[in-house]
C-alpha positions as semicolon CSV with decimal commas, in nm:
position;residue;x (nm);y (nm);z (nm)
1;X;1,867;-1,385;-1,205
2;X;1,495;-1,396;-1,255
3;X;1,338;-1,522;-0,970
4;X;1,004;-1,694;-0,898
5;X;0,784;-1,389;-0,683
6;X;0,479;-1,474;-0,571
7;X;0,210;-1,155;-0,471
8;X;-0,118;-1,182;-0,274
9;X;-0,315;-0,855;-0,488
10;X;-0,166;-0,875;-0,755
11;X;-0,522;-0,770;-0,974
12;X;-0,532;-0,474;-0,773
13;X;-0,428;-0,090;-0,770
14;X;-0,081;-0,177;-0,601
15;X;0,008;-0,516;-0,672
16;X;-0,084;-0,507;-1,038
17;X;0,211;-0,258;-1,167
18;X;0,457;-0,421;-0,915
19;X;0,360;-0,757;-1,099
20;X;0,396;-0,555;-1,411
21;X;0,757;-0,407;-1,275
22;X;0,885;-0,764;-1,202
23;X;0,803;-0,919;-1,480
24;X;0,931;-0,663;-1,727
25;X;1,243;-0,757;-1,528
26;X;1,225;-1,102;-1,632
27;X;1,084;-1,272;-1,321
28;X;0,845;-1,559;-1,299
29;X;0,534;-1,393;-1,162
30;X;0,233;-1,611;-0,931
31;X;-0,086;-1,358;-0,818
32;X;-0,318;-1,494;-0,609
33;X;-0,606;-1,274;-0,555
34;X;-0,984;-1,312;-0,447
35;X;-1,073;-1,026;-0,668
36;X;-1,301;-0,923;-0,396
37;X;-1,156;-0,480;-0,531
38;X;-0,889;-0,620;-0,756
39;X;-0,962;-0,629;-1,096
40;X;-0,929;-0,891;-1,397
41;X;-0,827;-0,611;-1,630
42;X;-0,519;-0,519;-1,426
43;X;-0,361;-0,878;-1,424
44;X;-0,034;-0,915;-1,657
45;X;-0,089;-1,215;-1,936
46;X;0,226;-1,335;-1,859
47;X;0,152;-1,359;-1,485
48;X;-0,035;-1,732;-1,321
49;X;-0,375;-1,602;-1,172
50;X;-0,448;-1,771;-0,915
51;X;-0,795;-1,753;-0,782
52;X;-0,832;-1,815;-0,400
53;X;-0,855;-1,592;-0,071
54;X;-0,583;-1,560;0,204
55;X;-0,766;-1,594;0,481
56;X;-0,825;-2,002;0,357
57;X;-0,410;-2,133;0,426
58;X;-0,520;-2,474;0,280
59;X;-0,663;-2,249;-0,041
60;X;-0,335;-2,080;-0,109
61;X;-0,035;-2,290;0,043
62;X;0,052;-2,511;-0,231
63;X;0,099;-2,226;-0,446
64;X;0,383;-2,107;-0,287
65;X;0,611;-2,402;-0,362
66;X;0,936;-2,305;-0,515
67;X;0,884;-1,961;-0,439
68;X;1,117;-1,701;-0,409
69;X;1,032;-1,397;-0,256
70;X;0,663;-1,293;-0,181
71;X;0,488;-0,930;-0,171
72;X;0,199;-0,947;0,037
73;X;-0,029;-0,646;-0,059
74;X;-0,351;-0,819;-0,070
75;X;-0,589;-0,661;0,188
76;X;-0,878;-0,523;0,274
77;X;-0,803;-0,102;0,295
78;X;-0,976;0,244;0,363
79;X;-1,053;0,346;0,721
80;X;-1,383;0,458;0,748
81;X;-1,512;0,096;0,617
82;X;-1,292;-0,132;0,862
83;X;-1,465;0,032;1,081
84;X;-1,791;-0,017;1,026
85;X;-1,649;-0,420;0,966
86;X;-1,369;-0,488;1,159
87;X;-1,469;-0,844;1,158
88;X;-1,426;-0,908;0,798
89;X;-1,104;-0,652;0,830
90;X;-0,936;-0,856;1,084
91;X;-0,998;-1,169;0,913
92;X;-0,804;-1,005;0,603
93;X;-0,585;-0,822;0,743
94;X;-0,457;-1,028;1,031
95;X;-0,552;-1,398;0,970
96;X;-0,535;-1,317;0,697
97;X;-0,151;-1,207;0,667
98;X;-0,077;-1,478;0,903
99;X;-0,169;-1,730;0,663
100;X;0,096;-1,543;0,453
101;X;0,360;-1,545;0,644
102;X;0,256;-1,922;0,779
103;X;0,218;-2,091;0,412
104;X;0,565;-1,869;0,294
105;X;0,811;-1,997;0,565
106;X;0,725;-2,331;0,458
107;X;0,734;-2,291;0,192
108;X;1,132;-2,227;0,257
109;X;1,078;-1,855;0,090
110;X;1,404;-1,607;0,153
111;X;1,144;-1,331;0,269
112;X;0,829;-1,149;0,241
113;X;0,778;-0,716;0,164
114;X;0,466;-0,661;0,322
115;X;0,302;-0,394;0,281
116;X;0,244;-0,182;0,612
117;X;0,023;0,132;0,633
118;X;0,124;0,480;0,842
119;X;-0,223;0,493;0,909
120;X;-0,024;0,279;1,194
121;X;0,075;0,648;1,338
122;X;-0,223;0,792;1,419
123;X;-0,201;1,151;1,586
124;X;0,147;1,233;1,622
125;X;0,299;1,558;1,842
126;X;0,619;1,605;1,584
127;X;0,579;1,588;1,254
128;X;0,783;1,419;1,043
129;X;0,719;1,099;1,117
130;X;0,983;0,863;1,223
131;X;0,996;0,452;1,235
132;X;1,049;0,462;1,633
133;X;0,710;0,626;1,695
134;X;0,548;0,441;1,866
135;X;0,194;0,312;1,688
136;X;-0,109;0,512;1,744
137;X;-0,336;0,381;1,499
138;X;-0,696;0,600;1,505
139;X;-0,913;0,299;1,352
140;X;-0,916;-0,088;1,318
141;X;-0,768;-0,057;0,998
142;X;-0,461;0,135;1,102
143;X;-0,416;-0,134;1,372
144;X;-0,477;-0,393;1,183
145;X;-0,192;-0,361;0,969
146;X;0,058;-0,226;1,235
147;X;-0,025;-0,593;1,391
148;X;0,085;-0,728;1,049
149;X;0,417;-0,539;1,156
150;X;0,466;-0,696;1,486
151;X;0,363;-1,080;1,340
152;X;0,643;-0,997;1,047
153;X;0,910;-0,904;1,261
154;X;0,737;-1,232;1,550
155;X;0,900;-1,482;1,225
156;X;1,191;-1,337;1,224
157;X;1,263;-1,337;1,596
158;X;1,116;-1,644;1,622
159;X;1,192;-1,867;1,290
160;X;1,491;-1,621;1,119
161;X;1,191;-1,585;0,869
162;X;1,311;-1,324;0,687
163;X;0,995;-0,959;0,631
164;X;1,044;-0,666;0,623
165;X;0,807;-0,403;0,618
166;X;0,715;-0,092;0,405
167;X;0,474;0,149;0,557
168;X;0,304;0,356;0,257
169;X;0,156;0,678;0,254
170;X;-0,073;0,825;0,033
171;X;-0,040;0,617;-0,289
172;X;-0,186;0,750;-0,604
173;X;-0,097;0,698;-0,943
174;X;-0,121;0,413;-1,258
175;X;-0,443;0,230;-1,138
176;X;-0,583;0,412;-0,845
177;X;-0,964;0,347;-0,811
178;X;-1,165;0,677;-0,907
179;X;-1,488;0,464;-0,783
180;X;-1,632;0,457;-0,407
181;X;-1,730;0,721;-0,122
182;X;-1,360;0,628;0,015
183;X;-1,160;0,567;-0,273
184;X;-0,777;0,768;-0,252
185;X;-0,864;1,119;-0,212
186;X;-0,658;1,245;-0,549
187;X;-0,896;0,913;-0,745
188;X;-1,275;1,094;-0,571
189;X;-1,169;1,431;-0,701
190;X;-1,117;1,313;-1,048
191;X;-1,430;1,131;-1,075
192;X;-1,563;1,422;-0,969
193;X;-1,425;1,616;-1,178
194;X;-1,488;1,412;-1,476
195;X;-1,891;1,432;-1,378
196;X;-1,878;1,848;-1,394
197;X;-1,930;1,790;-0,961
198;X;-1,784;1,999;-0,709
199;X;-1,471;1,869;-0,513
200;X;-1,579;1,766;-0,175
201;X;-1,349;1,840;0,136
202;X;-1,356;1,656;0,442
203;X;-1,318;1,888;0,709
204;X;-1,143;2,218;0,685
205;X;-0,934;2,097;0,367
206;X;-0,620;2,155;0,548
207;X;-0,559;1,728;0,706
208;X;-0,208;1,729;0,498
209;X;-0,053;1,398;0,338
210;X;0,233;1,315;0,188
211;X;0,135;1,196;-0,136
212;X;0,360;0,890;-0,309
213;X;0,370;0,761;-0,667
214;X;0,334;0,402;-0,717
215;X;0,593;0,432;-0,918
216;X;0,799;0,491;-0,569
217;X;0,600;0,236;-0,349
218;X;0,658;-0,004;-0,703
219;X;1,046;0,031;-0,658
220;X;1,042;0,068;-0,286
221;X;0,899;-0,375;-0,260
222;X;1,159;-0,470;-0,494
223;X;1,472;-0,339;-0,345
224;X;1,323;-0,466;0,002
225;X;1,336;-0,765;-0,115
226;X;1,669;-0,746;-0,255
227;X;1,818;-0,628;0,028
228;X;2,111;-0,761;0,239
229;X;2,043;-0,469;0,522
230;X;1,686;-0,515;0,615
231;X;1,566;-0,815;0,727
232;X;1,467;-0,851;1,046
233;X;1,099;-0,757;1,011
234;X;1,187;-0,373;0,954
235;X;0,967;-0,094;0,943
236;X;1,042;0,128;0,673
237;X;0,866;0,465;0,512
238;X;0,805;0,479;0,155
239;X;0,700;0,873;0,197
240;X;0,784;1,127;-0,124
241;X;0,851;1,340;0,271
242;X;0,680;1,604;0,055
243;X;0,277;1,698;0,257
244;X;0,063;1,876;0,070
245;X;-0,343;2,011;0,199
246;X;-0,669;1,836;0,004
247;X;-0,693;2,254;-0,008
248;X;-0,329;2,242;-0,183
249;X;-0,464;1,940;-0,409
250;X;-0,813;2,122;-0,475
251;X;-0,640;2,434;-0,604
252;X;-0,404;2,163;-0,857
253;X;-0,683;2,015;-0,995
254;X;-0,901;2,305;-1,021
255;X;-1,275;2,316;-0,983
256;X;-1,597;2,433;-0,736
257;X;-1,541;2,258;-0,413
258;X;-1,810;2,101;-0,136
259;X;-1,725;2,106;0,223
260;X;-1,823;1,797;0,406
261;X;-1,807;1,667;0,751
262;X;-1,499;1,623;0,926
263;X;-1,400;1,243;1,014
264;X;-1,193;1,040;1,263
265;X;-0,874;1,086;1,072
266;X;-0,481;1,237;1,154
267;X;-0,463;1,627;1,064
268;X;-0,136;1,566;0,928
269;X;0,095;1,296;0,775
270;X;0,448;1,299;0,672
271;X;0,755;1,081;0,615
272;X;1,124;1,066;0,709
273;X;1,202;0,852;0,437
274;X;1,615;0,870;0,520
275;X;1,599;0,514;0,662
276;X;1,496;0,375;0,336
277;X;1,700;0,646;0,159
278;X;2,046;0,443;0,383
279;X;1,825;0,045;0,413
280;X;1,736;0,073;0,032
281;X;1,919;0,316;-0,135
282;X;1,574;0,391;-0,253
283;X;1,464;0,753;-0,331
284;X;1,174;0,957;-0,452
285;X;1,181;1,001;-0,827
286;X;0,728;1,124;-0,864
287;X;0,667;1,483;-0,803
288;X;0,256;1,513;-0,758
289;X;0,186;1,880;-0,850
290;X;0,366;1,740;-1,181
291;X;0,234;1,386;-1,227
292;X;-0,118;1,610;-1,168
293;X;-0,069;1,807;-1,472
294;X;-0,001;1,523;-1,687
295;X;-0,321;1,321;-1,556
296;X;-0,531;1,607;-1,584
297;X;-0,429;1,624;-2,008
298;X;-0,476;1,243;-2,035
299;X;-0,842;1,271;-1,840
300;X;-0,888;1,546;-2,039
301;X;-0,980;1,785;-1,737
């Protein structure tokens, strides 16, 4: 049966891919996005688009009426800019998330699926990362995304309002940004390769990341909305469960390199995704090396 779904951040990289998948399944979709980082060209013409800011509760609240599910992806992303401007980031990522939860609860929405971040883990002694590890965020962004998880759990504990938090691990894929100094690393490398520039390695390049394809993340969102096992604000890793170093990714793309100074970031990221398999019946389908070969051909690099 078709559902009415509201997607905040639905003009963004992950959000627009989710909107497309929801519409393909026959659902009615409303997008709320202020286009600060989202793009008009990403918006599915079959969705209803609302130009609005999640920081304004009264502006967004009417659009939640009648929605079955809310997928909350709107956020200011990236670690380094959050260090430069923690106040604005907090207003969007914390206050904005609280506004979405209030609007959804008051509208009688069945469940909110919150896009959380593996940056909540920070540096941990052991790998792979499991959801029962204590959070240790290293940046305002990581802390803010974790506070969003705590709010989701609190809304279940206090109001019995259904929520689930899915922690993304280094998402890449269709519509990933190639722009800006803090674009995802694969997007940066693609842009540099297209421009004939050397690929920039931050630090020693040994830092490992669990790269997860956006199509797998989209499927996790939909499964999380449908799951009758996850509704109490559970935090669930959405990662492939395989880590590649920056040097390994560079080797897959190929070309000369340039080294940049190290910055504050976790040394290693690797998801234990067994909880996602158990609660959501989710498993990753796309493997980075195979996807990169196709992507390189598409870009002509």
